[in-house]
N, C-alpha and C positions, 0 to 999 in steps of 0.2 A: 205776583209772588210765585217763584218757581223752585227755589232751593233755600233751605234754612238749616241752621245749626241748633243743636240742643246741648245745653251745658248744665251740670249739677255737680254737687260735691258728695252727697250722701244718699244712700238708699233707705227710704222709709215707706211704710204702707201708704202714707199720704202722698209722698212723691210718686209712687207707683201709679196711684189712681189718677193723679193729674197728668202724668206723662201719657197714660193710656188715653185719656180724654183728648189731649193735644194731638197724639198720633192719629186717632180716629178722624178728627176734624181735618188735619193736614192731608191725609190720604184720600179723603173724600174729594179734595180739590186737586188731587194728583201732584202734590208738592213733594219734592225730593227732600229726605231728611238725613242729616249727618249727626251722629252722636259723638261727644267727646269720649275718647277711648276708655278711660278709667271708669267714667260714669256708666258707659255701655256695659263694661265687664260686670259691674255690680248687678245690673238687670239680668244679664245672661246667667250669672251664678244663682240668681233667685228664680230662674225660669219664668221671667216676667214678660218676655217678648215672644210673639208668635212668628217672627221672621227675622232675617238678618238685615242689618243696616250698615252703610258705610260709616267710617269713623275718621276723626282727626285727633291728633295728639299734641300739636304744637302750632304756634303762630304761622309757621311756614306751610302748614297743611290747609290753611284757609286762604281766601282771596276775596276781592270785592265783588265776586259773582254771587255771593250769598246775600239774600235779601234782608235777612234778620237773624239774630241769635235769640232764642228763647232760653231764659235761665229758670231753673227749678230750684227754689229755695228762698233765701231772704236777700237783704242788701249785701251781706258779706259774699254771697255767691256771685253777685254782679261785680263786686270789686275784683274777685278772682277772675271772672270772665274777661275783664278788661285786659288782662295780661295776655290773652289769646288774640283779642281783636286789635289792640294797639292802634295803628294809623290806617287800618283797612277800611274804615268808614262803614262798618257793618252796624246797623242800628240794633239796640237791645230792647227786648220786651221781657220784663221780670214777672214770672208767675209765682205767686207767694204760697209757701207751704207752712208758714208759721204766723207770727203776729204781723200786723200791718207794718209795712216798711215805707220808707220815703221813696225808694227806687223800685222795689218789687211790689207792685200795687194791684196786679191782676189776680183776683180770687178765682177759685175753682169754678164757680158758677158763672164767671164772666169770660172764660176762655173762648168759647165759640163766638160770642158777640164781639170780642176784641179782634179775633181773626177776621170775621166778616167785615168789620169796619176797616181793617187794613186792606182787605181785598177790594173794597169800594173806595180806597184812598181817603177815608174819612178819619184822618189822624194828623197829628203834627209831630215834628221831630224836635225835641229839646236838645240843643247843643250844650254840652257840659265841658267846661275847661278843666285842664289837668295841670298839675305841678310837675316840674322836671328838676332833678337834682344833679349837681356836679360836685365832686369832692377833690380836694388836693391835700395829700396824695390821693390818687385814684383808688376807689373801693371796688374790688372785683364783683361784688354782688350787684352793683349798680351799672355794670358794663352794658347789660342787655335790658334789664327792667329798671330803668332809672326814673320812673314816673309814678304818679299817684292821683287817683280820682278824688279821694276824700281829703287827705292831709299828709303832710310830712311832719313828723314829731321828733324832737330832740329831747332825750330824757336821761336822767342819772342812771347808774348801773350799780347794783349790789352795795348800796350805801344809803345811810339816812341823811347824809350831808347834801345840801343844795349844790347846784352847779351855777356858774355864771355863764350867760350867753350874750356875748357882745354882738350887737345887731346893728347893721348898717343898711340903708336903703339907697340904692343907686350910688354906692361908695360913700354916702354921707352918713356919719355916725348918728344913730338914733338913741340907744341906751344900752346898758348892761343889765339884762334880766337876771336877778338872783331868784331861782325857783327850782321846782322839781323837774321842770322841762319847759319846752316851748312848742306850740302847735302852729303850723302854717296851714290854713285850711282854704279850700276852694269854696265857692257857693254851695256845691253839692255836699261838701264835708262840713259846712257850717251847722248842719243839724246832727252831727255826730259827736266825736270827742270834744270838739271845740264848744259845742252847746253845753255839755256837761261841766265845762270849766267857765261858764258864764259868758261865752261868746255869743254874738248876735246871730239871728237867723237871716240869711241872705238868699234872695230868690235866685234860681238857677241861671237865669239869663243876665244877672248882674256882672258887670266887668270889674270885679274886685276880688281881693283875697282878704283874709283876716288873720292877724297875728294874735294868738291867745296864750298868755302865760299859764303854766300849771302850778297852782299853789304858790304864788310869788311871795318872797320875803318882803320886798318893798311893796307895801299895801296900796300905794298910789299907781302901781302898774295895772293897766286896764287893757282889755282887748282893743285892737286898733285895726280899722278897715283901711286898706290901701288899694290903689289902682293895680289891675292885674298885669300891667306892663312894667312893674317895678322889679328890679333885681334885688334879691334879699341875700345879704352876706352875713354869715354867722361864724363866730369863733368861740370855743367852749373852754372854760377854766374850771378845774375841779380837783379834789383831793385824790380821786381815783386816776388810773392811768388810761382809762377809756370811757366811752359813753355809748348810748344807744341812738341809732337813727331808725325810724320805722317809716315805711311808705305804705300807707293803708295798713295791712296786717303783716307786711313783710319786714322783719326786724333784723338789723345787722349791728354788730359791735364794731366800733372803729376807735383807733388810737386818739388820745387827747389832742394831739397836734393837728388833727384833721380840720381843714377849713371847708366851709360849705357854701355853695352858691345855689340858690333856689330861684327859679323863674317859671313863667308860663310855658307849658309844653307847646310844641309847634303843631299839635293836632288836637282834635276834640273827640269826645264820645257822644254819640247820639242815642237818646232814649225815646222810645215810641210812646206817645201819649194819645190813646184812642179818643175819639170825639166825646165819649161818655165819661172821660176821666178829667180830673182837674188837680193841679198841684196844690192849689190853695185849699181845696176840699180835703186832700190827703193831709196837709199840714194841720188843719183844724182837728181832724180825727186823731192824728198821732199825738198832738199836744193837748188834746181835750179842751181846746178853746171853746168857751161858751157852754161847757158841760158842768153840771152840778154833781160832783162825785162825793159830796159830804156824807151821804147816807148809803153809799154802795155796800159798806160792810155790815150794815144793820139787817 
């Protein structure tokens, strides 16, 4: 490991402490560090760094010469970091500054051990599939960033009325969902918005996506797991003249006549899983499986 990137979205006392721990360990091993420009500026404004560091501000400033990107924050920070990495094949290691996340799982007291395991190559890379969207007519916001690691969501806008979402799989008609919206989630996203709408948990290496309706009117509409090589075609009907499409946390309003095609993206994102980490252990901890929480408030 010779060169790494650091990305974060907000400056906090906790983030400062974790970044300083990270920098101390990396510099001890003579590893070159690049900061994301805006995140770097926050630290400079708070006089939190004792030296200058090179920065990057865009996907074009990075390359596959970077060994890893460390994110400082939570799962949302990793979703935003993906817009910088895209298809560059730079693995991500998420350092958590808040509650336990499904993606950002390295705690402050685990940073040095995690880096040492990486240096000794005692880790695995989890490949995570993404969704890619294409609209007709074309949507300007999706020209460059047309992919999502967690989910693509279709939702109503400024109305209490439901929308109809005519859904076809590989050109064959499936059904017309009458609901507040529809979530198309990856295995990574299955523990996000989809899970809160009663979608199933899917392990990261599963070759599948899940279609999850949001508050469906037809009560027999249930989440549906499909192969990840399926083309999903959507057409929306509603009383309003437009509706919302979100790719992870990036939301865009589109006209009602917009047709949507969703399919697996041609690249993956790799997350670093040190030898002392386990996805199933994270899952148990996050969902409190096997925990008796009945008396916690007593």
